C-alpha positions as YAML, in Angstrom:
chain: A
units: angstrom
residues:
- id: 1
  name: MET
  ca: [-26.07, -24.09, 12.94]
- id: 2
  name: ASN
  ca: [-28.97, -21.09, 12.30]
- id: 3
  name: GLY
  ca: [-26.96, -18.49, 13.38]
- id: 4
  name: THR
  ca: [-28.19, -18.48, 17.04]
- id: 5
  name: PRO
  ca: [-25.61, -18.73, 19.61]
- id: 6
  name: VAL
  ca: [-25.91, -22.16, 22.05]
- id: 7
  name: HIS
  ca: [-25.46, -20.79, 25.40]
- id: 8
  name: GLY
  ca: [-21.94, -20.13, 26.66]
- id: 9
  name: GLU
  ca: [-20.98, -19.87, 22.57]
- id: 10
  name: ALA
  ca: [-19.83, -16.31, 21.34]
- id: 11
  name: PRO
  ca: [-21.92, -15.20, 18.38]
- id: 12
  name: PRO
  ca: [-20.05, -15.42, 14.98]
- id: 13
  name: ILE
  ca: [-17.81, -12.38, 14.42]
- id: 14
  name: ARG
  ca: [-16.26, -11.42, 11.18]
- id: 15
  name: VAL
  ca: [-13.25, -9.18, 10.98]
- id: 16
  name: LEU
  ca: [-13.17, -6.82, 7.89]
- id: 17
  name: PHE
  ca: [-10.21, -5.51, 6.32]
- id: 18
  name: VAL
  ca: [-11.52, -1.58, 6.95]
- id: 19
  name: GLY
  ca: [-11.37, -2.28, 10.51]
- id: 20
  name: LEU
  ca: [-15.03, -3.14, 11.23]
- id: 21
  name: VAL
  ca: [-16.27, -5.93, 13.22]
- id: 22
  name: VAL
  ca: [-19.81, -7.30, 12.32]
- id: 23
  name: ALA
  ca: [-21.64, -9.20, 14.55]
- id: 24
  name: GLU
  ca: [-25.26, -10.42, 14.41]
- id: 25
  name: GLY
  ca: [-25.45, -8.09, 11.55]
- id: 26
  name: ALA
  ca: [-24.31, -4.74, 13.50]
- id: 27
  name: ALA
  ca: [-21.15, -3.06, 12.46]
- id: 28
  name: ILE
  ca: [-19.39, -1.84, 15.32]
- id: 29
  name: LEU
  ca: [-16.09, 0.34, 14.99]
- id: 30
  name: ALA
  ca: [-13.38, -1.53, 16.86]
- id: 31
  name: SER
  ca: [-10.21, 0.32, 17.29]
- id: 32
  name: ARG
  ca: [-8.53, -3.05, 18.18]
- id: 33
  name: CYS
  ca: [-8.78, -4.48, 14.70]
- id: 34
  name: ARG
  ca: [-7.73, -1.50, 12.67]
- id: 35
  name: PRO
  ca: [-4.87, -2.25, 9.81]
- id: 36
  name: ARG
  ca: [-1.67, -1.59, 11.42]
- id: 37
  name: SER
  ca: [0.22, 1.63, 10.79]
- id: 38
  name: MET
  ca: [3.15, 1.62, 7.97]
- id: 39
  name: ARG
  ca: [5.71, 4.05, 6.82]
- id: 40
  name: VAL
  ca: [5.17, 4.84, 2.98]
- id: 41
  name: GLU
  ca: [7.75, 6.46, 0.80]
- id: 42
  name: ILE
  ca: [7.63, 7.25, -3.13]
- id: 43
  name: LEU
  ca: [11.13, 7.76, -4.27]
- id: 44
  name: HIS
  ca: [11.23, 9.75, -7.82]
- id: 45
  name: ASN
  ca: [13.22, 12.06, -9.94]
- id: 46
  name: ALA
  ca: [12.68, 15.30, -11.49]
- id: 47
  name: ASP
  ca: [12.22, 13.43, -15.15]
- id: 48
  name: CYS
  ca: [9.42, 10.88, -14.47]
- id: 49
  name: ALA
  ca: [6.21, 12.61, -13.70]
- id: 50
  name: ASN
  ca: [4.53, 9.36, -12.82]
- id: 51
  name: TRP
  ca: [5.33, 9.49, -9.33]
- id: 52
  name: LYS
  ca: [2.60, 12.00, -8.83]
- id: 53
  name: GLU
  ca: [-0.31, 9.70, -10.21]
- id: 54
  name: ALA
  ca: [1.00, 6.93, -7.96]
- id: 55
  name: GLY
  ca: [0.91, 9.38, -5.32]
- id: 56
  name: VAL
  ca: [-2.92, 9.89, -5.84]
- id: 57
  name: ARG
  ca: [-3.77, 6.35, -6.66]
- id: 58
  name: LEU
  ca: [-1.74, 5.37, -3.54]
- id: 59
  name: ARG
  ca: [-3.42, 7.78, -1.28]
- id: 60
  name: ALA
  ca: [-6.95, 6.77, -2.45]
- id: 61
  name: VAL
  ca: [-6.05, 2.85, -1.56]
- id: 62
  name: LEU
  ca: [-5.12, 3.55, 1.87]
- id: 63
  name: ASP
  ca: [-7.92, 6.04, 2.35]
- id: 64
  name: GLU
  ca: [-10.24, 2.92, 1.08]
- id: 65
  name: ALA
  ca: [-8.31, 0.57, 3.24]
- id: 66
  name: GLY
  ca: [-9.32, 2.76, 6.50]
- id: 67
  name: MET
  ca: [-5.78, 4.24, 7.01]
- id: 68
  name: PRO
  ca: [-6.13, 7.83, 5.98]
- id: 69
  name: ASP
  ca: [-3.71, 8.67, 8.69]
- id: 70
  name: VAL
  ca: [-0.69, 6.87, 7.05]
- id: 71
  name: THR
  ca: [1.41, 9.52, 5.48]
- id: 72
  name: ILE
  ca: [3.00, 9.48, 2.11]
- id: 73
  name: ASP
  ca: [6.38, 10.67, 1.76]
- id: 74
  name: PHE
  ca: [7.67, 11.61, -1.43]
- id: 75
  name: HIS
  ca: [11.55, 11.90, -1.73]
- id: 76
  name: LEU
  ca: [13.20, 13.43, -4.77]
- id: 77
  name: LEU
  ca: [16.47, 11.84, -5.69]
- id: 78
  name: THR
  ca: [18.88, 14.10, -7.52]
- id: 79
  name: THR
  ca: [22.24, 12.37, -7.86]
- id: 80
  name: PRO
  ca: [23.17, 8.89, -8.35]
- id: 81
  name: ALA
  ca: [24.85, 8.64, -4.82]
- id: 82
  name: GLU
  ca: [21.15, 9.30, -3.43]
- id: 83
  name: ALA
  ca: [19.76, 6.67, -5.92]
- id: 84
  name: ALA
  ca: [22.40, 4.18, -4.24]
- id: 85
  name: SER
  ca: [21.90, 5.20, -0.95]
- id: 86
  name: VAL
  ca: [18.12, 3.85, -0.85]
- id: 87
  name: PRO
  ca: [16.32, 1.06, -2.31]
- id: 88
  name: PHE
  ca: [15.48, 2.76, -5.73]
- id: 89
  name: ALA
  ca: [14.15, 0.58, -8.68]
- id: 90
  name: GLY
  ca: [13.51, 3.87, -10.82]
- id: 91
  name: SER
  ca: [10.98, 6.19, -10.73]
- id: 92
  name: PRO
  ca: [8.45, 5.88, -9.10]
- id: 93
  name: THR
  ca: [9.52, 3.35, -6.54]
- id: 94
  name: ILE
  ca: [7.05, 2.99, -3.69]
- id: 95
  name: LEU
  ca: [8.34, 1.77, -0.41]
- id: 96
  name: PHE
  ca: [6.41, 0.32, 2.57]
- id: 97
  name: ASP
  ca: [8.34, 0.12, 5.59]
- id: 98
  name: GLY
  ca: [11.57, 0.57, 3.88]
- id: 99
  name: ALA
  ca: [10.93, -2.18, 1.61]
- id: 100
  name: ASP
  ca: [10.03, -2.05, -2.12]
- id: 101
  name: ALA
  ca: [6.18, -2.61, -2.47]
- id: 102
  name: PHE
  ca: [6.71, -4.49, -5.68]
- id: 103
  name: PRO
  ca: [9.77, -6.38, -5.25]
- id: 104
  name: GLY
  ca: [11.70, -8.21, -8.26]
- id: 105
  name: ALA
  ca: [13.15, -5.14, -9.99]
- id: 106
  name: ALA
  ca: [16.74, -4.59, -9.95]
- id: 107
  name: ARG
  ca: [18.05, -1.84, -7.80]
- id: 108
  name: VAL
  ca: [19.73, 1.05, -9.99]
- id: 109
  name: THR
  ca: [22.05, 4.14, -9.16]
- id: 110
  name: GLU
  ca: [20.88, 5.65, -12.31]
- id: 111
  name: LEU
  ca: [18.18, 8.54, -11.95]
- id: 112
  name: ALA
  ca: [15.91, 6.34, -14.49]
- id: 113
  name: CYS
  ca: [12.16, 5.84, -14.87]
- id: 114
  name: ARG
  ca: [10.67, 2.54, -13.65]
- id: 115
  name: VAL
  ca: [7.70, 0.66, -15.39]
- id: 116
  name: TYR
  ca: [4.84, -1.51, -14.10]
- id: 117
  name: ARG
  ca: [3.33, -4.35, -15.72]
- id: 118
  name: THR
  ca: [-0.46, -3.81, -15.51]
- id: 119
  name: GLU
  ca: [-3.60, -5.13, -17.01]
- id: 120
  name: ASN
  ca: [-2.92, -2.26, -19.73]
- id: 121
  name: GLY
  ca: [0.59, -3.37, -20.45]
- id: 122
  name: PHE
  ca: [3.77, -1.61, -19.34]
- id: 123
  name: VAL
  ca: [2.69, 2.02, -17.62]
- id: 124
  name: GLY
  ca: [4.90, 4.44, -15.62]
- id: 125
  name: ALA
  ca: [2.57, 3.74, -12.31]
- id: 126
  name: PRO
  ca: [0.76, 0.55, -10.55]
- id: 127
  name: SER
  ca: [-2.64, 0.33, -11.12]
- id: 128
  name: ALA
  ca: [-5.08, 1.18, -7.97]
- id: 129
  name: GLU
  ca: [-5.55, -2.92, -7.96]
- id: 130
  name: GLN
  ca: [-2.02, -3.00, -7.82]
- id: 131
  name: LEU
  ca: [-1.55, -0.70, -5.03]
- id: 132
  name: SER
  ca: [-4.30, -2.47, -3.24]
- id: 133
  name: GLU
  ca: [-3.05, -5.83, -3.52]
- id: 134
  name: ALA
  ca: [0.51, -4.48, -2.39]
- id: 135
  name: VAL
  ca: [-0.67, -2.94, 0.54]
- id: 136
  name: ARG
  ca: [-2.93, -5.96, 1.71]
- id: 137
  name: LYS
  ca: [0.22, -8.27, 1.34]
- id: 138
  name: HIS
  ca: [2.36, -6.14, 3.11]
- id: 139
  name: LEU
  ca: [-0.35, -5.85, 6.01]
- id: 140
  name: GLN
  ca: [-0.33, -9.88, 6.24]
- id: 141
  name: THR
  ca: [3.40, -9.74, 7.22]
...
């Protein structure tokens, strides 16, 4: 087909991740196609400063994904009892709707630091690319 709709046929529509609908080459803001809202938390402790960088990267990813209204809540854990009461896998642990955005790490009750395997080796916070992929996967569930 040459892109011209046949009588009675709707024009082709493509839905983009950022919440835009492209029809016949024109971008139209479509609030119905906006990504759904989600609760985002970063669990951390005072001894591991990587939570700050994780927050900066995650904010940029959410903004780029068209989700500037999603708030990132930071929760400082100060005791092992607090760590045991949440799905903590070391600082920083990033939660989307209460679930670890990077599942597979064991929960811990110690106020430990967490490392993430990235393209640059093991580091204290996930890369922007990893965060973007985690957001994408979460929104598909």
